[in-house]
N, C-alpha and C positions, 0 to 999 in steps of 0.2 A: 503492499497500500505506499505509495507515493504522501510527501509530506502535506500536499494540499488536500488530500482526502481527510487524511488523519486531521489537519487544521479543521474542516465542517463538522466532523466527526466532535471536535472536544472543545470546538465553539457553542455547537448545537447541545451539549452536555453541559457546559458552563450558564448556561439560562436560567436554570431554575434558581440559579444564586442568586439575591435581591441585595447581598453586603454592598454592592457596588452597581450603583444605579443605571439600567441600561436603557435607550432611547428606541431600541429594536429597529433601528433605521437602517435602508438597505436601498441609501441614494448613491450612485456612482457619479465618477467624476466625469466631467465634460471637458474636452479641447479648449486650452486656456484657463481652466479654472484651477482650483487650489484644495487639496484634500480628499477624502473619498470614504466614505461612511458606508463599506464593504460589509457586507452581512455578515462573515466568517470573523466573529469576536469583537469587530468593535464597539463598543459602546461609549456612552457617555456618564461622566459623572462632574458631580459640582464642588470645588474647594470651599472652605472656608469663607472666603470672600465673596462668593456668589459666581465666581467664574465656571465655565461650562468647559470640561477638557475629554479630550478622548482618548481611552484605553484599550490597549488590548486585551482582551477577558476570553481566556480559554483554561481548559483543565489543562494539567501536565498528562493526567490518565485518566479514564472513564473505568480502568479495571479497581476493584476494592474488597478486597478481606471482611466486611463487613456487610449484613445481610439486611439492612434496617427496611422494612416493610412499603415505607411512601418513597423509597429512592430512585428513580428508574434508573441509576448505577450499580443498586445492587449489586451481590454478588450473585443470584438465583436469577437475576433477570435476563432472558437472552437480546441480548444487544450487541452490536457489531465494537468491538473494544479496538483500542486505539493509545498511543503512549509518544508522546516526546518528548526528545531527551535533554538534558541541560542546553548543549550546542545548538539542536536545533529552535528553541525558543529563543536561546538568546540573537541566534540567526535573524526570525519571522522578527523581533521585538526592533533589531535593531535597522532591518529591510523597512519596516514598517513605518520605522520615527524619521529614516533619510527621505521619504517619499510622500512626509506630511501627511500619514493617517490616522498618528496618534502621538501622544504626548504621555503616556506610560502604560504601565505593565501590570494587571490584575490575574495573576497568576492562582489558583483553587489547585485541586487533584482528590482524585480516590486515593484510598490508603493501601497503597502497594506495599506487600510483604511486614510489612510493619509502620507502625507513625514514625520510631527515630527515622526507620531508611527512608520512608518518602521524605522528612525535614531536612536529612542530608541533601537530599535530590533538590531542594528547593532552594538550600543554602548554597549548595555551587551555583545554580541557576542565577542568583544574585550576586553572587560574588564576581562570577564572569562578565554580568554587565556591568559593575561596578568598576572593577579590579584592571580587567583586561579591555573593553570596552569604552569606561570612562563614562560611562551612561549615569547623568547627572536627573533622569524624571524621575518621576513616580513612580514607585512603586508599593505592592499592595499584593501581601501574601496571607497566606493560611497560619494560624496555629493549632498544629492538630493536637488535639485531646490524648495523653497519654505520652508524649514528648517529654525527652530527656530537659529539666532546665536549663541543661549546658549547650543544647540545641539550640532552646529557644532565646538563649541569652546571641548566643552568637548570628541568628535569623534578625533579630532586632536590629542588629549594629545595622543593616544593609537597607533595609525596608523602611519607606515612609507611615506605613498601616499596616496594621495584620487586622484579623478576622478569626475570632473562636465560634463559630456556630452551636447556639445551646440547644437550635432547632424543635426540640419539644416544652412545652411550658413545664412540664411536672415530670419528678422523680417516677413516677407511676407511669405516663406514657413510654417515658423513654424504656421501660422493662417491658412495658406490651409491644413498642413500635420497632424497639433497636437495643435488645437484651445484650447485646455486645457493649452499648454505652452506657454510661454511668454519669450522675451527676459530678459527684469527687472529680472522674476525670477530666469532665470539662471544667468545671470552674478552678481547676487548679492552674491551670494555663492563663487563664484570664487573672488569676490573681498575682499570679508572675510577670505577667504583662504593666497589671496594675502599678506593682511595687516597683516595677525596675525602669518605668517610666517615670514616678516621681521620684527616685533616685537618683536619674540622669540629670531632670529640671534643677534639683539642688545643686549637682556637680557641675552643670552649665553656667550657674549664678556665681562660683565660684572660678570659674577655667572657663573663660571664652571658648576655650579653642579645644573645649573637652568633645569626643566623638558622640555625634545623637544618636537618641535611641527611639525608636519608632514614633519619630515627632509629630506625626498625623493623629496618634492615638490609635486605640483600638472600639473595634466594631460588633455585633453577634448580629444572627439571625435567628427568628421564630416563625415557625408552620402555624398557618392560623387555619383550622380546621377539620385536620388532621388527628386529634382528638377530642375529648370531650371539655375541656376546661370550659369555662366561661370569660366573656370580657374583661371580669373585673379582676379575677385570677392572674389571666394574661399581665394584664394593666398594673398590678402587684409587683409582680414580677420585673416587669419594664424599670420601675419607679425604685427597687432595687437595685436594680443592676447597674443604672445610675449612678445610683448615692455609693453603693460598698466596691464595683467596679470599675467607676469614673469612666462608662463608655463613652463616647463620642455619638454613637447614633445606635440604636435598637432600629433593626429592617425587620417589617413584615410581607410574609410569603404568603398567598391564599393557597392553601392544598391544592392541588391541581389532580383531578382523580385521572389520572392516568396509569397507576399500577392499581394491581387485584391482590388483597392479602383478607384474610380472617376478621383482623384488626382493622381493617381500615374503614372508613364509616362511607357507605351508598350514597354518595351527592354525584348530581349529574353536572354539575359545573362549580368553578372555584370561588368559594365567598368574596368576592372581589368589595361586594361594598361593607363588609364586617371587616377585610382588610385597610379601606379607607377610614372607616373609624377610628382606628385604632392610632393612624396616622396622625389624624386628627387629634387624638386624646394626648399622644406621646407629645405631639407641640404644644399641647396645654402644660404639659408635666414641664417642658424643658423652658419654654421661654414666655409663659403665662403665671407663672408662681402657683399654678393647681398642685393640691396631693392627689394622689390616686383613690382614696376614699373618700374625698368629695366629688368625682368626676362620677363613681360606680358604685352605689349600695349594693348589701346583703340580700335586699328586698328586689331591687331591679339590678341584676348582674350582668344584663349585657345590653350593649349600645344598640339605641331609638336607628332604624335603617331609615326614617324621613325628616329625621334632622339630628344636624352634627351636636357633638357633644356638649359646646359652651351653649348655644342655645337650650339644650335638656338641663344642662345647672341652672340656668336662669329661670327656666320655669319652676325648676323644685325651689327657687328662692325668691318670688316674688315678691317678699317682705323688704328685700333689699333695694328695688327697683322704684320710682324711676331716679333717674341718679342724674344731679344736678352738675353738665357737663363744664362749668365753669368756676366751679367748688369740690367737684370731687376729688380725692387724692388721686394719685397716679393707679396705686394698686385695683383700685374699682375702675376708673375708667377703660383699665384694661380687663376687665371683664365683665365690658357689654358688648352682647352679641352686636356682632357690625362692625365692630373696632379693633384692630388688630394693632401688632408692637408697633409698629412707625407711625398709624393715625395717633396713637395713644401718645406718644411722643412728641406729635410734630403741635397735638392739644396742649398739652403741658407748655412746652413752649412760643405756642402765639399767646397763650392766657396773660404772659408778661408785658403782652405789649396790647390788648384792649379785651372787649368782651364779645365772646363769640357768638355766632346766630345760625340758625340752622344752615345757610348758603354757605357757612365757612368750613362747615361737615362735610358737607359735599364733594368741595373743593379739597380739601385736607384728604380723603379718599376712604369716606365713612362708608360703608355699607346702606344707606338708610331704610333698606325695605325692611332691615331687623332693628337696627340700632333705634329706629321713633319710638318704639315701644317701649324701651326703655331708659329714656332720660328724654330731662326738661332742659331748656334752655333759658335761663333769665326767668324761671319757675310756667315756662309755656311748654305745654306739650303736642307733638303735633300727631298724635296716633289717633284717628278715630276712635271715643269711646274712652275707656280707663281699662288699666291692667286686670281690673276684676270681671270689669264689664265686657268685656268680647273672649271669642274663645280664641285669644291669645296662639293655641298649639295651631290649630288651623287656619290663621292670619300666618303664621310663618311658613308653613310649607305653601300656602300659595302664593308669599310671596318669593318664594324661590322655584317655583315650577318652569320660568320663563330662562334658569340659568341651569347650567347641570352643576348636580353634586359634584366637587374636587375639593381636593387638598387646602387647608388651609397655607399661606404663604405669609411668612415674615416679611418679604420685600414687597409682597402686593398691598400691604394692611388690609387683607379682611380675614374676618376671625368669625 
């Protein structure tokens, strides 16, 4: 099998790992054009400052010693197998980079022989890129559970970001669907990277020329819908990972029912709306100062598919509204449906120069279809009726009918 055929197989096998965002684009280059979003392994990710970068996203191999029921690359699945050597991956990365197709590499892998053996191959790939090819582009690789900490430490010296995928939300689900994996084995490398990143930051404060260690931090992935956990259980786990493991991102992947297994749910389509609601709630945790216990309760452990989590929280706390935009503190402004982080900051800044009106809120970027039910300006309320006198849930749903339900954006000012 030639390298192009293997690349197609391994790029396709990598598409289920969403801990590196992908555009799914297959837009070809044209004469006189610059760049190429070729379908075989080119994906798009975003930096902390909002820049979009193109990455070569592939598996080193889709062969695996594990037999996880939900995984397309599981040992018992009858699928074409392929593998690229470290030298071949380096060749592809450099050639794609020289042609301006990519700016970096996202490399994951099935587990071949053992976690240590697989990690040694990942290290060799990263080392060849950094030391032989002097490649200074972005590199994101996997931290494989069960790997010796010495190897994880060496890997961290060469990569910008690592991801240790937790995959399933509970130890019970791991035992049921991935019996060769344990929570302890998954958390061990995650904690190792957390501690090592912290130590490296302290070292670099004292010695500016000290080598960096995983400077872009670590991420993880959770599969949504392959097991029976509630949204609340997943969100509490997410909050714990952010607080205890200092993760940069938790990615959610709706379970794709392409595999058959006695313990897998019988679903016809991926739960994409549930995935979307988790991303919205994740945003509330990271940027809106919400606690997971506030967003979902034991009595209501799952998301409303018709309304985003922030609207649902506001409906449960009508006693806190309406908020007076010209006087309320930032923390409360931030909790108004329709007001995002950027919009809230603009409101606080402009209040220093004068009194805001409803037209000002529109110009700032506030989504008035939602916000008007929860704010007053100089004591005036612009929505019809009152918070107690209208069917607010239906009003919010009908107000959103004209727009697609989409992820909240820190940069777009919607919430």
